[in-house]
TORKOL-4160 file (C-alpha; in steps of 0.2 Angstrom, whole numbers, padded with zeros to 4 digits, m for minus):
246
<pt num="1" X="0097" Y="m0011" Z="0057"/>
<pt num="2" X="0093" Y="0005" Z="0066"/>
<pt num="3" X="0090" Y="0005" Z="0085"/>
<pt num="4" X="0072" Y="0003" Z="0091"/>
<pt num="5" X="0073" Y="0020" Z="0100"/>
<pt num="6" X="0078" Y="0029" Z="0083"/>
<pt num="7" X="0061" Y="0025" Z="0074"/>
<pt num="8" X="0052" Y="0040" Z="0071"/>
<pt num="9" X="0039" Y="0034" Z="0059"/>
<pt num="10" X="0030" Y="0018" Z="0057"/>
<pt num="11" X="0022" Y="0014" Z="0038"/>
<pt num="12" X="0008" Y="0001" Z="0038"/>
<pt num="13" X="0000" Y="m0008" Z="0025"/>
<pt num="14" X="m0018" Y="m0012" Z="0029"/>
<pt num="15" X="m0026" Y="m0027" Z="0021"/>
<pt num="16" X="m0016" Y="m0043" Z="0026"/>
<pt num="17" X="m0006" Y="m0032" Z="0039"/>
<pt num="18" X="m0013" Y="m0018" Z="0051"/>
<pt num="19" X="m0031" Y="m0027" Z="0047"/>
<pt num="20" X="m0037" Y="m0045" Z="0051"/>
<pt num="21" X="m0047" Y="m0056" Z="0039"/>
<pt num="22" X="m0064" Y="m0047" Z="0046"/>
<pt num="23" X="m0055" Y="m0029" Z="0041"/>
<pt num="24" X="m0053" Y="m0024" Z="0060"/>
<pt num="25" X="m0038" Y="m0019" Z="0070"/>
<pt num="26" X="m0035" Y="m0029" Z="0085"/>
<pt num="27" X="m0035" Y="m0023" Z="0103"/>
<pt num="28" X="m0016" Y="m0026" Z="0106"/>
<pt num="29" X="m0012" Y="m0017" Z="0088"/>
<pt num="30" X="m0022" Y="m0003" Z="0092"/>
<pt num="31" X="m0015" Y="0001" Z="0110"/>
<pt num="32" X="0003" Y="m0002" Z="0102"/>
<pt num="33" X="m0001" Y="0011" Z="0088"/>
<pt num="34" X="m0007" Y="0024" Z="0103"/>
<pt num="35" X="0008" Y="0020" Z="0113"/>
<pt num="36" X="0020" Y="0025" Z="0098"/>
<pt num="37" X="0010" Y="0042" Z="0094"/>
<pt num="38" X="0011" Y="0046" Z="0112"/>
<pt num="39" X="0029" Y="0043" Z="0111"/>
<pt num="40" X="0031" Y="0057" Z="0097"/>
<pt num="41" X="0032" Y="0043" Z="0083"/>
<pt num="42" X="0021" Y="0047" Z="0067"/>
<pt num="43" X="0011" Y="0032" Z="0061"/>
<pt num="44" X="0008" Y="0032" Z="0042"/>
<pt num="45" X="m0006" Y="0021" Z="0033"/>
<pt num="46" X="0004" Y="0016" Z="0017"/>
<pt num="47" X="m0010" Y="0007" Z="0008"/>
<pt num="48" X="m0016" Y="0001" Z="m0009"/>
<pt num="49" X="m0032" Y="0007" Z="m0005"/>
<pt num="50" X="m0040" Y="0025" Z="m0010"/>
<pt num="51" X="m0042" Y="0037" Z="0002"/>
<pt num="52" X="m0062" Y="0036" Z="0006"/>
<pt num="53" X="m0060" Y="0016" Z="0011"/>
<pt num="54" X="m0044" Y="0020" Z="0021"/>
<pt num="55" X="m0049" Y="0037" Z="0030"/>
<pt num="56" X="m0062" Y="0030" Z="0041"/>
<pt num="57" X="m0047" Y="0019" Z="0048"/>
<pt num="58" X="m0035" Y="0032" Z="0051"/>
<pt num="59" X="m0050" Y="0042" Z="0061"/>
<pt num="60" X="m0054" Y="0027" Z="0071"/>
<pt num="61" X="m0035" Y="0026" Z="0077"/>
<pt num="62" X="m0033" Y="0044" Z="0079"/>
<pt num="63" X="m0018" Y="0046" Z="0067"/>
<pt num="64" X="m0011" Y="0063" Z="0065"/>
<pt num="65" X="0002" Y="0062" Z="0050"/>
<pt num="66" X="0001" Y="0059" Z="0032"/>
<pt num="67" X="m0008" Y="0045" Z="0023"/>
<pt num="68" X="m0002" Y="0037" Z="0008"/>
<pt num="69" X="m0015" Y="0029" Z="m0004"/>
<pt num="70" X="m0016" Y="0019" Z="m0018"/>
<pt num="71" X="0001" Y="0013" Z="m0019"/>
<pt num="72" X="0008" Y="0029" Z="m0017"/>
<pt num="73" X="m0002" Y="0037" Z="m0031"/>
<pt num="74" X="m0009" Y="0051" Z="m0017"/>
<pt num="75" X="m0002" Y="0058" Z="m0003"/>
<pt num="76" X="m0014" Y="0066" Z="0009"/>
<pt num="77" X="m0013" Y="0075" Z="0026"/>
<pt num="78" X="m0022" Y="0070" Z="0040"/>
<pt num="79" X="m0036" Y="0084" Z="0036"/>
<pt num="80" X="m0039" Y="0077" Z="0019"/>
<pt num="81" X="m0029" Y="0090" Z="0010"/>
<pt num="82" X="m0019" Y="0082" Z="m0006"/>
<pt num="83" X="m0001" Y="0084" Z="m0004"/>
<pt num="84" X="0004" Y="0076" Z="m0022"/>
<pt num="85" X="m0003" Y="0064" Z="m0034"/>
<pt num="86" X="0003" Y="0053" Z="m0049"/>
<pt num="87" X="m0011" Y="0052" Z="m0063"/>
<pt num="88" X="m0013" Y="0038" Z="m0076"/>
<pt num="89" X="m0013" Y="0040" Z="m0096"/>
<pt num="90" X="m0031" Y="0037" Z="m0100"/>
<pt num="91" X="m0026" Y="0027" Z="m0116"/>
<pt num="92" X="m0016" Y="0014" Z="m0105"/>
<pt num="93" X="m0031" Y="0011" Z="m0093"/>
<pt num="94" X="m0042" Y="0009" Z="m0108"/>
<pt num="95" X="m0030" Y="m0004" Z="m0116"/>
<pt num="96" X="m0026" Y="m0013" Z="m0100"/>
<pt num="97" X="m0045" Y="m0014" Z="m0097"/>
<pt num="98" X="m0047" Y="m0023" Z="m0114"/>
<pt num="99" X="m0033" Y="m0035" Z="m0113"/>
<pt num="100" X="m0039" Y="m0041" Z="m0094"/>
<pt num="101" X="m0058" Y="m0042" Z="m0101"/>
<pt num="102" X="m0052" Y="m0053" Z="m0116"/>
<pt num="103" X="m0042" Y="m0064" Z="m0105"/>
<pt num="104" X="m0058" Y="m0064" Z="m0092"/>
<pt num="105" X="m0050" Y="m0056" Z="m0077"/>
<pt num="106" X="m0060" Y="m0046" Z="m0065"/>
<pt num="107" X="m0056" Y="m0028" Z="m0065"/>
<pt num="108" X="m0056" Y="m0012" Z="m0053"/>
<pt num="109" X="m0050" Y="0005" Z="m0058"/>
<pt num="110" X="m0048" Y="0020" Z="m0048"/>
<pt num="111" X="m0050" Y="0039" Z="m0052"/>
<pt num="112" X="m0049" Y="0052" Z="m0041"/>
<pt num="113" X="m0067" Y="0052" Z="m0038"/>
<pt num="114" X="m0073" Y="0034" Z="m0038"/>
<pt num="115" X="m0069" Y="0016" Z="m0041"/>
<pt num="116" X="m0077" Y="0007" Z="m0057"/>
<pt num="117" X="m0076" Y="m0013" Z="m0056"/>
<pt num="118" X="m0078" Y="m0022" Z="m0071"/>
<pt num="119" X="m0085" Y="m0008" Z="m0081"/>
<pt num="120" X="m0075" Y="0006" Z="m0094"/>
<pt num="121" X="m0085" Y="0020" Z="m0091"/>
<pt num="122" X="m0089" Y="0032" Z="m0108"/>
<pt num="123" X="m0081" Y="0046" Z="m0103"/>
<pt num="124" X="m0064" Y="0037" Z="m0100"/>
<pt num="125" X="m0052" Y="0050" Z="m0107"/>
<pt num="126" X="m0062" Y="0064" Z="m0097"/>
<pt num="127" X="m0057" Y="0056" Z="m0079"/>
<pt num="128" X="m0041" Y="0057" Z="m0068"/>
<pt num="129" X="m0036" Y="0040" Z="m0066"/>
<pt num="130" X="m0025" Y="0034" Z="m0051"/>
<pt num="131" X="m0024" Y="0013" Z="m0053"/>
<pt num="132" X="m0028" Y="m0001" Z="m0061"/>
<pt num="133" X="m0032" Y="m0019" Z="m0054"/>
<pt num="134" X="m0036" Y="m0035" Z="m0060"/>
<pt num="135" X="m0038" Y="m0053" Z="m0052"/>
<pt num="136" X="m0039" Y="m0071" Z="m0057"/>
<pt num="137" X="m0038" Y="m0086" Z="m0046"/>
<pt num="138" X="m0032" Y="m0096" Z="m0062"/>
<pt num="139" X="m0011" Y="m0092" Z="m0061"/>
<pt num="140" X="m0009" Y="m0096" Z="m0079"/>
<pt num="141" X="m0022" Y="m0081" Z="m0083"/>
<pt num="142" X="m0011" Y="m0070" Z="m0072"/>
<pt num="143" X="0004" Y="m0074" Z="m0079"/>
<pt num="144" X="m0003" Y="m0072" Z="m0096"/>
<pt num="145" X="m0010" Y="m0054" Z="m0090"/>
<pt num="146" X="0008" Y="m0049" Z="m0083"/>
<pt num="147" X="0016" Y="m0055" Z="m0100"/>
<pt num="148" X="0003" Y="m0044" Z="m0112"/>
<pt num="149" X="0007" Y="m0029" Z="m0098"/>
<pt num="150" X="0026" Y="m0029" Z="m0099"/>
<pt num="151" X="0024" Y="m0024" Z="m0118"/>
<pt num="152" X="0016" Y="m0008" Z="m0113"/>
<pt num="153" X="0030" Y="0005" Z="m0106"/>
<pt num="154" X="0029" Y="0016" Z="m0091"/>
<pt num="155" X="0018" Y="0004" Z="m0079"/>
<pt num="156" X="0025" Y="m0001" Z="m0061"/>
<pt num="157" X="0017" Y="m0018" Z="m0057"/>
<pt num="158" X="0014" Y="m0025" Z="m0041"/>
<pt num="159" X="0002" Y="m0035" Z="m0031"/>
<pt num="160" X="m0009" Y="m0035" Z="m0015"/>
<pt num="161" X="m0013" Y="m0053" Z="m0015"/>
<pt num="162" X="m0006" Y="m0068" Z="m0025"/>
<pt num="163" X="m0021" Y="m0068" Z="m0036"/>
<pt num="164" X="m0021" Y="m0050" Z="m0042"/>
<pt num="165" X="m0010" Y="m0037" Z="m0050"/>
<pt num="166" X="m0010" Y="m0018" Z="m0046"/>
<pt num="167" X="m0003" Y="m0006" Z="m0059"/>
<pt num="168" X="0002" Y="0012" Z="m0056"/>
<pt num="169" X="0012" Y="0024" Z="m0067"/>
<pt num="170" X="0031" Y="0019" Z="m0067"/>
<pt num="171" X="0041" Y="0026" Z="m0053"/>
<pt num="172" X="0024" Y="0027" Z="m0042"/>
<pt num="173" X="0026" Y="0017" Z="m0027"/>
<pt num="174" X="0024" Y="0017" Z="m0008"/>
<pt num="175" X="0044" Y="0018" Z="m0005"/>
<pt num="176" X="0045" Y="0035" Z="m0015"/>
<pt num="177" X="0029" Y="0041" Z="m0007"/>
<pt num="178" X="0036" Y="0039" Z="0011"/>
<pt num="179" X="0052" Y="0047" Z="0006"/>
<pt num="180" X="0041" Y="0063" Z="0002"/>
<pt num="181" X="0034" Y="0061" Z="0018"/>
<pt num="182" X="0051" Y="0059" Z="0027"/>
<pt num="183" X="0057" Y="0073" Z="0019"/>
<pt num="184" X="0042" Y="0085" Z="0025"/>
<pt num="185" X="0043" Y="0078" Z="0042"/>
<pt num="186" X="0064" Y="0080" Z="0043"/>
<pt num="187" X="0068" Y="0064" Z="0046"/>
<pt num="188" X="0075" Y="0048" Z="0035"/>
<pt num="189" X="0072" Y="0032" Z="0028"/>
<pt num="190" X="0083" Y="0025" Z="0041"/>
<pt num="191" X="0071" Y="0031" Z="0054"/>
<pt num="192" X="0057" Y="0023" Z="0047"/>
<pt num="193" X="0049" Y="0005" Z="0052"/>
<pt num="194" X="0037" Y="m0002" Z="0037"/>
<pt num="195" X="0027" Y="m0017" Z="0039"/>
<pt num="196" X="0018" Y="m0027" Z="0024"/>
<pt num="197" X="0013" Y="m0043" Z="0017"/>
<pt num="198" X="0012" Y="m0041" Z="m0003"/>
<pt num="199" X="0023" Y="m0035" Z="m0017"/>
<pt num="200" X="0016" Y="m0018" Z="m0016"/>
<pt num="201" X="0026" Y="m0017" Z="0000"/>
<pt num="202" X="0043" Y="m0024" Z="m0005"/>
<pt num="203" X="0051" Y="m0008" Z="m0009"/>
<pt num="204" X="0045" Y="0002" Z="0006"/>
<pt num="205" X="0051" Y="m0014" Z="0018"/>
<pt num="206" X="0067" Y="m0014" Z="0008"/>
<pt num="207" X="0072" Y="0006" Z="0011"/>
<pt num="208" X="0066" Y="0007" Z="0028"/>
<pt num="209" X="0078" Y="0006" Z="0042"/>
<pt num="210" X="0067" Y="m0009" Z="0049"/>
<pt num="211" X="0059" Y="m0018" Z="0036"/>
<pt num="212" X="0044" Y="m0030" Z="0043"/>
<pt num="213" X="0035" Y="m0045" Z="0034"/>
<pt num="214" X="0019" Y="m0051" Z="0040"/>
<pt num="215" X="0019" Y="m0070" Z="0045"/>
<pt num="216" X="0006" Y="m0072" Z="0032"/>
<pt num="217" X="0016" Y="m0063" Z="0020"/>
<pt num="218" X="0021" Y="m0068" Z="0002"/>
<pt num="219" X="0037" Y="m0077" Z="0001"/>
<pt num="220" X="0046" Y="m0064" Z="m0008"/>
<pt num="221" X="0041" Y="m0051" Z="0006"/>
<pt num="222" X="0048" Y="m0062" Z="0020"/>
<pt num="223" X="0065" Y="m0063" Z="0009"/>
<pt num="224" X="0064" Y="m0043" Z="0008"/>
<pt num="225" X="0063" Y="m0041" Z="0027"/>
<pt num="226" X="0074" Y="m0038" Z="0040"/>
<pt num="227" X="0060" Y="m0046" Z="0053"/>
<pt num="228" X="0045" Y="m0058" Z="0052"/>
<pt num="229" X="0033" Y="m0054" Z="0063"/>
<pt num="230" X="0016" Y="m0064" Z="0068"/>
<pt num="231" X="0001" Y="m0065" Z="0057"/>
<pt num="232" X="m0010" Y="m0051" Z="0053"/>
<pt num="233" X="m0024" Y="m0060" Z="0065"/>
<pt num="234" X="m0012" Y="m0064" Z="0079"/>
<pt num="235" X="m0007" Y="m0045" Z="0083"/>
<pt num="236" X="0007" Y="m0046" Z="0071"/>
<pt num="237" X="0008" Y="m0027" Z="0068"/>
<pt num="238" X="0007" Y="m0023" Z="0087"/>
<pt num="239" X="0018" Y="m0035" Z="0092"/>
<pt num="240" X="0032" Y="m0028" Z="0077"/>
<pt num="241" X="0029" Y="m0010" Z="0086"/>
<pt num="242" X="0032" Y="m0016" Z="0103"/>
<pt num="243" X="0048" Y="m0024" Z="0098"/>
<pt num="244" X="0055" Y="m0010" Z="0089"/>
<pt num="245" X="0048" Y="0006" Z="0092"/>
<pt num="246" X="0042" Y="0006" Z="0111"/>
């Protein structure tokens, strides 16, 4: 594990991590992020959200670095310039949507322009797709969905909550996107602290110099981490930054 003083980039998941249950950033965490940036540390949002739903937080925190969105499907500059993106084959989106609706799951699917909830647009094959998501509070149905999707090649499956599934094109994940960001900044993953709570965070937590799981993280994420911080409602991110980066 690297020493605190050598952390040059902090990668933060948003929901269940940076944000409280009320979708806010606590004052302690806000201050810790500001202090880290004052020291020249890059702070990067690394989220399953798309740009429109995470950019206001980046602005509010005064972030000056890159943004990793839709689980690594896109990388943006702080000025909303697209650095890289990975698109989904529309036929696979259509296939996954039909499987999910037949099983009774709710769905959300993200294109480069908007989010479709529980609907498949008529012009599905004309759109640029980034991510597929579905949810069920019935673990048996979720298990069936996972099994059905395992027959489709070229998928990267994770979750952002125990009740959902998120699917990107194979090879697209937060860790790989962060590697690209590090390359652009001239640093290595050993100099990264990554913080998260769900399966879509595991790879970045494993590959970072310091991988931190939230107190409210899923068990598998805690097992993958070097350190477990406090809950998202209890300044968990701020405390981890104070411990390892300040």
